[in-house]
Residue frames as a rotation matrix with the C-alpha (Angstrom) as fourth column:
UNK 1
0.534 0.845 0.013 -0.01
0.845 -0.535 0.009 -0.04
0.014 0.006 -1.000 0.03
UNK 2
0.477 -0.454 -0.753 2.76
0.137 -0.807 0.574 2.40
-0.868 -0.377 -0.323 0.96
UNK 3
-0.607 -0.741 0.288 4.61
0.368 0.059 0.928 1.66
-0.704 0.669 0.237 -2.35
UNK 4
-0.167 0.651 0.740 1.50
0.980 0.029 0.196 2.27
0.106 0.758 -0.643 -4.41
UNK 5
0.788 0.468 -0.401 0.90
0.559 -0.816 0.145 5.57
-0.259 -0.339 -0.904 -2.64
UNK 6
0.145 -0.805 -0.575 4.44
0.091 -0.568 0.818 6.69
-0.985 -0.171 -0.009 -3.10
UNK 7
-0.666 -0.253 0.702 4.42
0.676 0.194 0.711 5.82
-0.317 0.948 0.042 -6.78
UNK 8
0.262 0.859 0.440 1.15
0.947 -0.316 0.052 7.78
0.184 0.403 -0.897 -7.22
UNK 9
0.772 -0.016 -0.636 2.54
0.283 -0.887 0.365 10.81
-0.569 -0.462 -0.680 -5.37
UNK 10
-0.324 -0.936 -0.136 5.81
0.173 -0.200 0.964 10.70
-0.930 0.289 0.227 -7.33
UNK 11
-0.451 0.196 0.871 3.95
0.890 0.026 0.455 10.57
0.066 0.980 -0.186 -10.67
UNK 12
0.622 0.782 0.045 1.70
0.777 -0.623 0.090 13.41
0.099 -0.021 -0.995 -9.63
UNK 13
0.726 -0.346 -0.594 4.66
0.122 -0.786 0.607 15.52
-0.677 -0.513 -0.528 -8.59
UNK 14
-0.058 -0.884 0.464 7.11
0.695 0.298 0.655 14.73
-0.717 0.360 0.597 -11.26
UNK 15
0.138 0.193 -0.971 5.57
-0.398 -0.887 -0.233 17.29
-0.907 0.419 -0.046 -13.78
UNK 16
-0.727 -0.418 0.545 5.98
0.252 0.576 0.778 14.76
-0.639 0.703 -0.314 -16.51
UNK 17
-0.437 0.505 -0.744 4.34
-0.876 -0.426 0.225 15.56
-0.203 0.751 0.629 -19.86
UNK 18
-0.417 0.340 0.843 1.67
0.132 0.940 -0.314 12.95
-0.899 -0.020 -0.437 -20.36
UNK 19
-0.967 0.206 0.152 0.22
0.181 0.132 0.974 11.95
0.181 0.970 -0.165 -23.67
UNK 20
-0.533 0.844 0.055 -3.29
-0.823 -0.503 -0.263 13.39
-0.194 -0.185 0.963 -24.02
UNK 21
-0.323 0.540 0.777 -6.13
-0.077 0.804 -0.590 10.98
-0.943 -0.251 -0.218 -23.87
UNK 22
-0.696 0.070 0.715 -7.55
0.685 0.364 0.631 9.63
-0.216 0.929 -0.302 -27.09
UNK 23
0.379 0.913 0.149 -10.67
0.924 -0.364 -0.116 11.90
-0.051 0.182 -0.982 -26.84
UNK 24
0.514 -0.276 -0.812 -8.42
0.047 -0.936 0.348 14.99
-0.857 -0.217 -0.468 -26.16
UNK 25
-0.649 -0.757 0.075 -6.19
0.110 0.004 0.994 14.09
-0.753 0.653 0.081 -29.17
UNK 26
-0.327 0.626 0.708 -9.33
0.945 0.232 0.231 13.75
-0.019 0.744 -0.668 -31.33
UNK 27
0.729 0.612 -0.306 -10.53
0.619 -0.781 -0.089 17.26
-0.294 -0.124 -0.948 -30.16
UNK 28
0.074 -0.751 -0.656 -7.08
-0.037 -0.660 0.751 18.72
-0.997 -0.031 -0.077 -30.84
UNK 29
-0.766 -0.307 0.564 -7.19
0.495 0.278 0.823 17.35
-0.410 0.910 -0.061 -34.31
UNK 30
0.318 0.891 0.324 -10.58
0.948 -0.303 -0.097 19.11
0.011 0.338 -0.941 -34.78
UNK 31
0.707 -0.079 -0.702 -9.00
0.186 -0.938 0.293 22.38
-0.682 -0.338 -0.649 -33.66
UNK 32
-0.426 -0.905 0.014 -6.11
0.101 -0.032 0.994 21.80
-0.899 0.425 0.105 -36.04
UNK 33
-0.543 0.214 0.812 -8.32
0.825 0.312 0.470 21.08
-0.153 0.926 -0.346 -38.95
UNK 34
0.630 0.760 -0.159 -10.66
0.746 -0.649 -0.147 24.06
-0.215 -0.026 -0.976 -38.21
UNK 35
0.290 -0.594 -0.750 -7.53
0.036 -0.777 0.629 26.25
-0.956 -0.209 -0.204 -38.21
UNK 36
-0.747 -0.627 0.221 -6.83
0.163 0.150 0.975 25.07
-0.645 0.764 -0.010 -41.78
UNK 37
0.111 0.944 0.310 -10.34
0.760 0.121 -0.639 25.75
-0.641 0.306 -0.704 -42.97
UNK 38
0.579 0.123 -0.806 -9.40
-0.294 -0.891 -0.347 29.18
-0.761 0.437 -0.480 -44.65
UNK 39
-0.497 -0.801 -0.334 -6.63
-0.659 0.099 0.745 27.62
-0.564 0.591 -0.577 -46.64
UNK 40
-0.753 0.270 0.600 -8.82
0.455 0.873 0.178 24.80
-0.476 0.407 -0.780 -47.80
UNK 41
0.333 0.935 -0.122 -11.71
0.560 -0.300 -0.772 27.16
-0.758 0.189 -0.624 -48.64
UNK 42
0.231 -0.348 -0.909 -9.35
-0.550 -0.817 0.173 29.37
-0.802 0.460 -0.380 -50.64
UNK 43
-0.812 -0.563 0.152 -8.31
-0.283 0.608 0.742 26.27
-0.510 0.559 -0.653 -52.65
UNK 44
-0.804 0.593 -0.033 -11.78
0.401 0.583 0.706 25.02
0.438 0.555 -0.707 -53.11
UNK 45
-0.855 0.407 0.321 -14.51
-0.512 -0.757 -0.406 27.60
0.077 -0.512 0.856 -52.08
UNK 46
-0.535 0.726 -0.433 -17.32
0.591 0.687 0.422 26.03
0.604 -0.030 -0.796 -50.40
UNK 47
0.198 0.647 -0.736 -18.27
0.971 -0.233 0.057 28.71
-0.135 -0.726 -0.675 -47.90
UNK 48
0.657 0.044 0.753 -18.79
0.232 -0.962 -0.146 32.42
0.717 0.270 -0.642 -47.97
UNK 49
-0.494 -0.816 0.299 -16.29
-0.024 -0.331 -0.943 34.41
0.869 -0.473 0.144 -45.76
UNK 50
-0.211 0.493 0.844 -19.03
-0.906 -0.422 0.020 35.05
0.366 -0.761 0.536 -43.25
UNK 51
0.782 0.585 -0.216 -20.04
-0.490 0.791 0.367 31.41
0.386 -0.181 0.905 -43.09
UNK 52
0.214 -0.810 -0.546 -16.44
0.379 0.584 -0.718 30.18
0.900 -0.054 0.432 -42.82
UNK 53
-0.605 -0.495 0.624 -15.76
-0.351 -0.538 -0.767 32.63
0.715 -0.683 0.152 -39.96
UNK 54
0.250 0.750 0.612 -18.94
-0.943 0.045 0.330 31.49
0.220 -0.660 0.718 -38.12
UNK 55
0.858 0.037 -0.512 -17.86
-0.031 0.999 0.021 27.83
0.513 -0.003 0.859 -38.48
UNK 56
-0.196 -0.973 -0.119 -14.30
0.284 0.060 -0.957 28.66
0.939 -0.221 0.265 -37.23
UNK 57
-0.486 -0.060 0.872 -15.60
-0.684 -0.596 -0.422 30.61
0.545 -0.801 0.248 -34.25
UNK 58
0.523 0.735 0.432 -18.20
-0.848 0.393 0.356 28.08
0.092 -0.553 0.828 -33.16
UNK 59
0.766 -0.270 -0.583 -15.90
0.107 0.948 -0.299 25.04
0.634 0.166 0.755 -33.81
UNK 60
-0.296 -0.945 0.139 -12.87
0.054 -0.162 -0.985 26.65
0.954 -0.284 0.099 -32.18
UNK 61
-0.317 0.240 0.918 -14.90
-0.894 -0.399 -0.205 27.60
0.317 -0.885 0.341 -29.01
UNK 62
0.758 0.652 0.020 -16.57
-0.619 0.709 0.338 24.15
0.207 -0.269 0.941 -28.79
UNK 63
0.701 -0.484 -0.524 -13.36
0.321 0.870 -0.374 22.11
0.637 0.094 0.765 -29.09
UNK 64
-0.387 -0.790 0.475 -11.24
-0.140 -0.459 -0.877 24.42
0.911 -0.406 0.067 -27.11
UNK 65
0.058 0.527 0.848 -13.78
-0.965 -0.186 0.182 24.05
0.254 -0.829 0.498 -24.33
UNK 66
0.940 0.217 -0.262 -13.64
-0.197 0.975 0.100 20.25
0.277 -0.043 0.960 -24.59
UNK 67
0.162 -0.942 -0.293 -9.85
0.408 0.334 -0.850 20.22
0.899 0.018 0.439 -24.53
UNK 68
-0.447 -0.384 0.808 -9.66
-0.454 -0.681 -0.575 22.62
0.771 -0.624 0.130 -21.68
UNK 69
0.436 0.714 0.547 -12.23
-0.870 0.179 0.460 20.75
0.230 -0.676 0.700 -19.73
UNK 70
0.942 -0.130 -0.310 -10.36
0.170 0.980 0.107 17.37
0.290 -0.154 0.944 -20.00
UNK 71
0.188 -0.970 -0.151 -6.77
0.978 0.200 -0.067 18.61
0.095 -0.135 0.986 -19.93
UNK 72
0.965 0.261 -0.019 -6.57
0.262 -0.961 0.085 22.22
0.004 -0.087 -0.996 -18.59
UNK 73
0.459 -0.863 -0.213 -2.80
-0.290 -0.372 0.882 21.95
-0.840 -0.343 -0.421 -18.26
UNK 74
0.450 -0.289 0.845 -2.25
0.749 0.637 -0.181 20.57
-0.486 0.715 0.503 -21.78
UNK 75
-0.450 -0.666 -0.595 0.44
-0.009 -0.663 0.749 22.44
-0.893 0.342 0.293 -23.87
UNK 76
0.515 0.793 0.324 -2.12
0.256 0.219 -0.942 23.12
-0.818 0.568 -0.091 -26.54
UNK 77
0.539 -0.370 -0.757 0.33
-0.742 -0.633 -0.219 24.86
-0.398 0.680 -0.616 -28.87
UNK 78
-0.594 -0.798 -0.103 2.64
-0.769 0.526 0.364 21.89
-0.237 0.296 -0.926 -29.08
UNK 79
-0.380 0.490 0.785 -0.24
0.203 0.872 -0.446 19.46
-0.903 -0.010 -0.431 -29.19
UNK 80
0.724 0.619 -0.306 -1.69
-0.145 -0.297 -0.944 21.38
-0.675 0.727 -0.125 -32.25
UNK 81
0.148 -0.749 -0.645 1.72
-0.972 -0.229 0.043 21.40
-0.180 0.621 -0.763 -33.97
UNK 82
-0.660 -0.401 0.635 2.19
-0.410 0.901 0.143 17.65
-0.629 -0.166 -0.760 -33.30
UNK 83
0.059 0.830 0.554 -1.23
0.379 0.495 -0.782 16.88
-0.924 0.256 -0.285 -34.89
UNK 84
0.689 0.295 -0.662 -0.79
-0.413 -0.590 -0.694 19.25
-0.595 0.752 -0.284 -37.76
UNK 85
-0.210 -0.935 -0.286 2.52
-0.901 0.072 0.428 17.71
-0.380 0.347 -0.857 -38.66
UNK 86
-0.754 -0.024 0.656 0.72
0.018 0.998 0.057 14.32
-0.656 0.055 -0.752 -39.04
UNK 87
0.135 0.972 0.193 -2.08
0.328 0.140 -0.934 15.60
-0.935 0.190 -0.300 -41.11
UNK 88
-0.904 -0.318 0.284 -2.27
0.365 -0.234 0.901 15.82
-0.220 0.919 0.328 -44.94
UNK 89
-0.789 0.608 -0.088 -5.08
-0.608 -0.752 0.255 17.54
0.088 0.254 0.963 -46.80
UNK 90
-0.262 0.656 -0.708 -7.13
-0.142 0.699 0.701 14.30
0.955 0.284 -0.090 -46.91
UNK 91
-0.512 0.028 -0.859 -6.80
0.785 0.422 -0.454 13.91
0.350 -0.906 -0.238 -43.19
UNK 92
-0.966 0.129 -0.223 -7.88
-0.010 -0.883 -0.470 17.50
-0.258 -0.452 0.854 -42.62
UNK 93
-0.447 0.844 -0.297 -11.05
-0.682 -0.106 0.723 16.97
0.579 0.526 0.623 -44.85
UNK 94
-0.234 0.366 -0.901 -11.74
0.359 0.893 0.270 13.75
0.903 -0.260 -0.341 -42.96
UNK 95
-0.711 -0.156 -0.686 -11.34
0.703 -0.122 -0.701 15.55
0.025 -0.980 0.196 -39.56
UNK 96
-0.885 0.463 -0.054 -13.55
-0.463 -0.886 -0.004 18.43
-0.050 0.021 0.999 -40.65
UNK 97
-0.232 0.861 -0.452 -16.29
-0.423 0.329 0.844 15.96
0.876 0.387 0.288 -41.56
UNK 98
-0.295 0.072 -0.953 -15.92
0.658 0.738 -0.148 14.00
0.692 -0.671 -0.265 -38.37
UNK 99
-0.879 -0.131 -0.458 -15.88
0.431 -0.629 -0.647 17.17
-0.203 -0.767 0.609 -36.25
UNK 100
-0.750 0.662 -0.011 -18.73
-0.595 -0.667 0.448 18.74
0.289 0.342 0.894 -38.14
UNK 101
-0.100 0.763 -0.639 -20.86
-0.002 0.642 0.767 15.61
0.995 0.078 -0.062 -37.49
UNK 102
-0.479 -0.182 -0.859 -19.98
0.827 0.235 -0.511 15.78
0.295 -0.955 0.038 -33.72
UNK 103
-0.955 0.102 -0.277 -21.00
0.019 -0.915 -0.403 19.39
-0.295 -0.391 0.872 -33.55
UNK 104
-0.502 0.844 -0.190 -24.24
-0.515 -0.115 0.849 18.65
0.695 0.524 0.492 -35.44
UNK 105
-0.101 0.454 -0.885 -25.16
0.570 0.756 0.322 16.09
0.815 -0.473 -0.335 -32.80
UNK 106
-0.600 -0.171 -0.781 -24.26
0.776 -0.362 -0.517 18.57
-0.194 -0.916 0.350 -29.96
UNK 107
-0.949 0.307 -0.076 -26.20
-0.317 -0.922 0.222 21.48
-0.002 0.234 0.972 -31.74
UNK 108
-0.289 0.875 -0.389 -29.31
-0.016 0.402 0.916 19.17
0.957 0.271 -0.102 -32.17
UNK 109
-0.190 0.226 -0.955 -29.22
0.885 0.461 -0.066 18.57
0.426 -0.858 -0.288 -28.42
UNK 110
-0.845 -0.131 -0.519 -28.91
0.387 -0.818 -0.424 22.22
-0.369 -0.560 0.742 -27.54
UNK 111
-0.788 0.615 -0.015 -31.78
-0.397 -0.490 0.776 23.00
0.470 0.617 0.631 -30.02
UNK 112
-0.105 0.779 -0.618 -34.04
0.411 0.600 0.687 20.47
0.905 -0.182 -0.383 -28.23
UNK 113
-0.461 -0.156 -0.874 -33.07
0.885 -0.148 -0.441 21.93
-0.060 -0.977 0.206 -24.82
UNK 114
-0.992 -0.025 -0.125 -33.85
0.019 -0.999 0.049 25.38
-0.126 0.046 0.991 -26.10
UNK 115
-0.515 0.833 -0.202 -37.24
-0.194 0.115 0.974 24.31
0.835 0.541 0.103 -27.45
UNK 116
-0.049 0.525 -0.850 -38.12
0.723 0.605 0.333 22.62
0.689 -0.598 -0.409 -24.16
UNK 117
-0.711 -0.303 -0.634 -37.08
0.671 -0.562 -0.484 25.67
-0.209 -0.770 0.603 -22.14
UNK 118
-0.905 0.423 0.040 -39.31
-0.355 -0.804 0.477 27.87
0.234 0.418 0.878 -24.24
UNK 119
-0.112 0.861 -0.495 -42.26
0.148 0.507 0.849 25.36
0.983 0.022 -0.184 -23.77
UNK 120
-0.150 0.055 -0.987 -41.67
0.930 0.347 -0.122 25.33
0.336 -0.936 -0.103 -20.05
UNK 121
-0.908 -0.225 -0.352 -41.53
0.344 -0.882 -0.322 29.14
-0.238 -0.413 0.879 -19.83
UNK 122
-0.767 0.642 0.006 -44.94
-0.419 -0.508 0.752 29.40
0.486 0.574 0.659 -21.51
UNK 123
-0.481 0.547 -0.686 -46.71
0.748 0.664 0.005 27.46
0.458 -0.510 -0.728 -18.84
UNK 124
0.329 0.733 0.596 -49.49
0.119 -0.658 0.743 29.34
0.937 -0.173 -0.303 -17.09
UNK 125
-0.637 -0.600 0.484 -48.23
-0.435 -0.239 -0.868 30.82
0.637 -0.763 -0.109 -13.85
UNK 126
-0.328 0.401 0.855 -49.40
-0.876 0.210 -0.434 28.74
-0.354 -0.891 0.283 -10.81
UNK 127
0.774 0.585 -0.242 -50.28
-0.622 0.775 -0.115 25.63
0.120 0.239 0.964 -12.90
UNK 128
0.355 -0.689 0.632 -48.43
-0.296 0.558 0.775 22.51
-0.887 -0.463 -0.006 -11.83
UNK 129
-0.391 -0.616 -0.684 -45.86
-0.896 0.084 0.437 21.20
-0.212 0.783 -0.585 -14.21
UNK 130
0.766 0.586 -0.264 -47.14
-0.640 0.732 -0.235 18.27
0.056 0.349 0.936 -16.24
UNK 131
0.486 -0.566 0.666 -45.28
0.057 0.781 0.622 14.99
-0.872 -0.265 0.411 -16.21
UNK 132
0.730 -0.123 0.673 -44.78
0.679 0.248 -0.691 15.40
-0.082 0.961 0.264 -19.89
UNK 133
0.808 -0.387 0.445 -43.09
-0.154 -0.867 -0.474 18.82
0.569 0.314 -0.760 -19.65
UNK 134
0.599 -0.620 0.507 -40.80
-0.676 -0.051 0.735 17.53
-0.430 -0.783 -0.450 -16.85
UNK 135
0.271 -0.521 0.809 -39.54
0.278 0.847 0.453 14.69
-0.922 0.102 0.375 -19.00
UNK 136
0.966 0.224 -0.129 -38.93
-0.047 -0.339 -0.940 16.70
-0.254 0.914 -0.317 -22.10
UNK 137
0.398 -0.907 -0.139 -35.16
-0.858 -0.315 -0.405 17.09
0.324 0.281 -0.904 -21.76
UNK 138
0.951 -0.137 0.276 -33.22
0.026 0.928 0.371 13.85
-0.307 -0.346 0.887 -21.76
């Protein structure tokens, strides 16, 4: 027991750079791909400047929040560089598709929550909440 505790304390105090978890690496790859979107869009225009900036802003905030939430001490700059060096244009396109799908799922959940909140706010004052309205958000 003492040996295990000593090892755990030693690892916690060593300040060793640890490899990010799989999920964090996936999110860093999303950030890296999103950062390359202007370059890809210049080569093959798919988005207006306004749409592209909205995608970049939303995606960057979403994935930065996920990365920071999981690994607040991650050296994000070096993690981004490490992932960018591994990615060719096909990888970037693939990551943009994967990350876009993830954000679509998250966006749909937020949309449902927003609609449910609006419905709940429109209840008549003093009326008891119905079982159905209490179970809208899952």
